[in-house]
C-alpha positions in Angstrom: -17.0 85.3 71.1 -19.0 87.6 68.7 -20.1 91.1 69.6 -23.7 90.0 69.5 -23.3 87.5 72.3 -21.6 89.9 74.8 -23.3 90.8 77.9 -21.3 93.9 79.0 -19.9 96.9 77.0 -16.8 98.6 78.4 -16.3 102.0 76.8 -12.6 102.9 77.0 -9.4 100.8 77.4 -7.3 102.8 79.7 -6.2 101.5 83.1 -9.9 101.4 84.3 -11.4 99.7 81.3 -8.6 97.2 81.0 -8.7 96.2 84.7 -12.5 95.9 84.6 -12.2 93.6 81.5 -9.9 91.3 83.5 -12.2 91.3 86.5 -15.2 90.4 84.3 -13.0 87.8 82.5 -12.0 86.2 85.8 -15.8 85.8 86.6 -16.5 84.2 83.2 -18.6 87.1 82.0 -19.0 88.0 78.4 -18.1 91.5 77.3 -16.8 93.8 74.6 -14.3 96.7 74.8 -14.9 99.7 72.5 -11.9 102.1 72.5 -11.1 105.1 70.3 -7.5 104.2 70.1 -6.3 107.8 70.9 -4.2 107.1 74.0 -5.2 109.2 77.0 -3.4 109.8 80.2 -3.1 106.0 81.0 -0.6 105.7 78.1 1.3 108.9 79.1 1.4 107.9 82.7 4.7 106.9 84.4 2.7 104.2 86.3 4.4 105.0 89.6 3.3 103.7 93.0 4.5 105.7 95.9 3.4 104.6 99.4 3.8 107.8 101.3 3.1 111.1 99.4 2.7 114.9 99.4 4.1 117.7 101.4 2.5 116.2 104.6 4.2 112.9 104.1 1.2 110.8 104.5 0.3 107.3 103.2 -1.7 107.1 99.9 -5.5 106.6 100.6 -6.0 103.0 101.9 -2.8 101.7 100.3 -2.4 98.9 102.8 -5.6 97.4 101.3 -5.2 98.3 97.7 -1.5 97.6 97.1 -1.5 93.9 97.9 -4.5 93.4 95.6 -2.8 95.4 92.9 0.4 93.3 93.1 -1.5 90.0 93.0 -3.5 91.2 90.0 -0.5 92.4 88.0 1.3 89.1 88.7 -1.7 87.1 87.4 -1.9 89.3 84.2 1.8 88.9 83.5 1.3 85.1 83.4 -1.6 85.4 81.0 0.0 87.8 78.5 3.6 86.7 78.8 4.9 90.2 79.5 6.4 91.9 82.5 4.3 94.9 83.5 5.2 95.5 87.2 8.6 96.7 88.3 9.1 97.0 92.0 11.4 99.8 93.2 12.2 101.4 96.6 11.3 105.0 96.8 13.9 107.7 97.8 12.1 110.6 99.3 14.3 113.7 99.3 13.9 116.8 101.4 15.1 120.1 99.8 15.4 122.0 103.1 15.7 121.6 106.8 12.0 122.5 107.4 10.8 119.8 105.0 13.3 117.3 106.5 12.0 118.0 110.1 8.4 117.4 109.0 9.4 114.0 107.3 11.4 113.0 110.3 8.5 113.8 112.7 6.3 111.4 110.8 8.7 108.4 110.4 7.5 106.6 113.6 3.7 107.2 113.1 1.8 103.9 113.0 0.4 104.6 109.5 3.8 105.6 108.1 6.4 103.3 109.9 5.5 100.1 108.0 6.6 101.8 104.8 9.9 103.2 106.0 13.0 101.2 105.3 15.2 103.8 107.0 17.0 107.1 106.7 19.9 107.2 104.2 22.7 109.7 103.4 21.2 112.3 101.1 22.8 113.2 97.7 24.7 116.5 97.4 22.4 119.4 97.7 19.6 117.8 99.7 18.8 118.2 103.4 17.8 114.7 104.1 16.6 111.4 102.6 14.5 108.4 103.6 13.9 105.2 101.6 10.4 103.7 101.4 9.2 100.2 100.8 6.4 99.3 98.5 7.1 101.5 95.5 7.2 100.5 91.9 6.2 101.2 88.3 3.6 99.7 86.2 4.5 99.6 82.5 1.2 100.9 81.5 1.6 100.6 77.7 2.9 96.9 78.1 0.0 96.2 80.4 -2.6 97.8 78.1 -1.2 96.5 74.8 -0.6 93.0 76.1 -4.1 92.9 77.5 -5.6 94.2 74.3 -3.8 91.5 72.3 -5.2 88.8 74.8 -8.8 90.1 74.5 -8.5 90.6 70.6 -7.8 86.9 70.3 -11.2 86.4 72.1 -12.9 88.7 69.7 -13.8 91.2 72.4 -12.2 94.4 71.1 -13.3 97.1 68.7 -11.7 100.3 67.8 -14.1 103.3 67.3 -16.6 105.6 69.0 -19.4 104.3 71.2 -22.6 105.5 69.6 -25.2 103.2 71.2 -27.6 104.5 73.8 -26.5 103.9 77.4 -27.8 100.7 79.0 -27.5 99.0 82.3 -24.8 96.9 80.7 -22.7 99.8 79.5 -19.7 100.8 81.7 -18.0 104.1 80.7 -14.3 104.0 81.5 -13.4 107.2 79.6 -11.0 108.9 81.9 -10.7 112.7 81.6 -12.4 112.9 78.2 -15.5 111.4 79.9 -15.3 113.8 82.9 -14.8 116.8 80.6 -17.7 115.8 78.6 -20.1 116.5 81.4 -22.6 114.3 83.2 -20.5 113.5 86.2 -20.7 116.7 88.3 -17.9 119.1 89.1 -14.5 117.9 87.8 -11.1 118.8 89.0 -9.1 117.4 86.1 -5.5 118.5 85.8 -3.1 118.4 82.8 0.3 117.0 83.4 3.4 117.0 81.3 6.1 114.2 81.4 9.6 114.0 79.9 11.5 110.8 78.9 15.1 111.5 79.4 18.4 109.6 78.8 21.2 109.8 81.4 23.8 107.1 81.5 25.2 107.8 85.0 22.0 108.3 87.0 20.9 105.9 89.7 18.5 103.3 88.2 17.8 101.4 91.4 15.3 103.7 93.1 12.4 106.1 92.3 13.3 109.5 93.4 10.8 112.0 94.8 11.5 115.7 95.7 11.6 119.2 94.4 7.9 119.0 93.6 8.3 116.2 91.2 9.6 112.6 90.6 12.1 110.6 88.6 11.3 107.0 87.7 13.8 104.5 86.1 12.8 102.8 82.9 16.0 100.8 82.4 18.8 101.2 79.9 19.7 104.7 81.0 16.1 106.0 80.4 13.9 107.7 83.0 10.4 109.3 83.2 10.4 112.7 84.9 7.4 114.7 85.9 5.2 116.3 86.5 3.2 119.6 86.1 -0.2 120.5 87.2 -2.4 122.7 84.9 -6.0 123.3 85.9 -7.2 125.5 83.0 -5.7 124.4 79.7 -7.0 120.9 79.7 -5.6 119.6 76.3 -2.9 117.0 75.6 -0.5 119.3 74.0 3.0 119.5 75.3 4.2 123.1 76.1 7.5 124.9 76.3 6.7 126.1 79.9 5.8 122.5 81.0 9.1 121.2 79.4 11.1 123.8 81.2 9.6 122.9 84.6 10.1 119.2 84.2 13.7 119.7 82.9 14.3 121.5 86.2 12.8 118.6 88.2 14.8 116.0 86.3 18.1 117.9 86.7 17.6 118.5 90.4 16.6 114.8 91.1 19.0 113.2 88.8 21.9 115.4 89.7 23.6 115.7 86.3 23.4 116.1 82.5 20.7 114.4 80.5 19.1 114.3 77.1 15.4 114.8 76.5 14.1 112.1 74.1 10.3 112.4 74.6 7.8 115.0 75.8 4.2 114.1 76.4 1.1 115.5 78.2 -2.1 114.0 79.4 -5.1 115.0 81.6 -5.6 113.3 84.9 -9.2 112.3 85.6 -10.1 113.8 89.0 -13.5 114.3 90.5 -13.0 114.5 94.3 -9.9 114.3 96.4 -8.2 112.2 93.8 -10.3 109.1 95.0 -11.7 106.8 92.4 -15.5 106.3 91.9 -17.7 103.6 90.5 -21.4 103.3 90.1 -24.6 103.7 88.2 -25.3 107.0 86.3 -28.5 108.8 85.8 -28.6 107.9 82.1 -28.9 104.2 83.0 -25.3 103.2 82.3 -22.3 102.8 84.7 -19.1 104.7 85.4 -15.6 103.8 86.5 -13.5 107.0 86.6 -11.6 109.5 88.7 -8.4 107.5 89.2 -6.4 110.8 89.2 -2.7 110.1 89.2 -2.8 106.8 91.1 -4.6 104.5 88.7 -1.8 101.9 88.9 -2.6 101.5 92.6 -6.3 101.7 92.6 -7.6 100.4 89.2 -7.3 96.6 90.1 -9.1 96.9 93.4 -11.8 99.2 92.1 -12.4 97.0 89.1 -12.9 94.0 91.4 -15.4 96.0 93.3 -17.2 97.1 90.3 -17.4 93.6 88.8 -18.9 92.3 92.1 -21.5 95.0 92.0 -22.3 94.4 88.3 -22.5 90.6 88.6 -23.5 89.8 92.2 -25.2 93.0 93.3 -22.7 93.5 96.1 -22.3 97.3 96.5 -19.0 98.8 97.6 -18.2 101.1 100.5 -20.1 104.4 100.3 -16.9 106.5 99.9 -16.3 105.2 96.3 -20.0 105.0 95.3 -20.6 107.5 92.5 -24.2 108.0 93.7 -23.0 109.5 96.9 -20.7 112.0 95.2 -23.4 112.9 92.7 -25.9 113.6 95.3 -23.4 115.7 97.3 -22.3 117.6 94.1 -26.1 118.5 93.5 -26.3 120.0 97.0 -27.9 117.1 98.8 -25.9 115.5 101.6 
């Protein structure tokens, strides 16, 4: 396929752009991907999926719909690219004090939470309580994006560089935080996060651990990703000593022993509203797929399928993910 024959132009090959490329490929559509090749938060991300999140111990937004679609999607991609990208893990949610544990216990039988609860377990030393959750896992984002790029490069679909053409109805911007910070999308709530890769030979590699305001994700071979920080003002991708110290504190608390830091990265989460993804046409005539926040591994496949159906068939998605609705509200029109 030559660039001149393509119908769609995808700008950016992070999680959003990669998933959209697969959704269009599955429909037999022609497209090209233009990416600057500079990384972005998708390459830094731990790729974690956690079914029940936050201080209030609530299910991730619409996870019962999006998770099955995501798992089927990643399994299909694995077969096409010949790489494993999805690694299922139970999630161990740890409570640091009795108040936090009482709140968690009070939610365990709630109809929206109970399906994800495998059961209470004995907490490690120094923790007030622990519960194991089903449905967690880790997307190897680099293997997913690199394997997908190799696949599409063989079809002649990929080009490295800046997108300089005028926006058109066949241009879809999947530019993550860089796009949001560049303007044109309305008020952004992007947040920088710092992540460490650590080595610890005696830590548990069978579960994702969440607690102490952070998380610890096994990579295999004694390696783990630990994170993360939230910085709302300094929105660059530069690691900091302050961020490293905070994540070292998280890693030590969750891992429970000595470790060696072997990597320190930073990225900016693309957030517009309540960490929910958005798709749709823009005022300049192009399209957008953005605002995946810290949960791109969970939401990108389902949102890509919705956007492909909109682009190809004209099937509009539910209003809550329609960028036009967000745009009108941010302009002061409900």
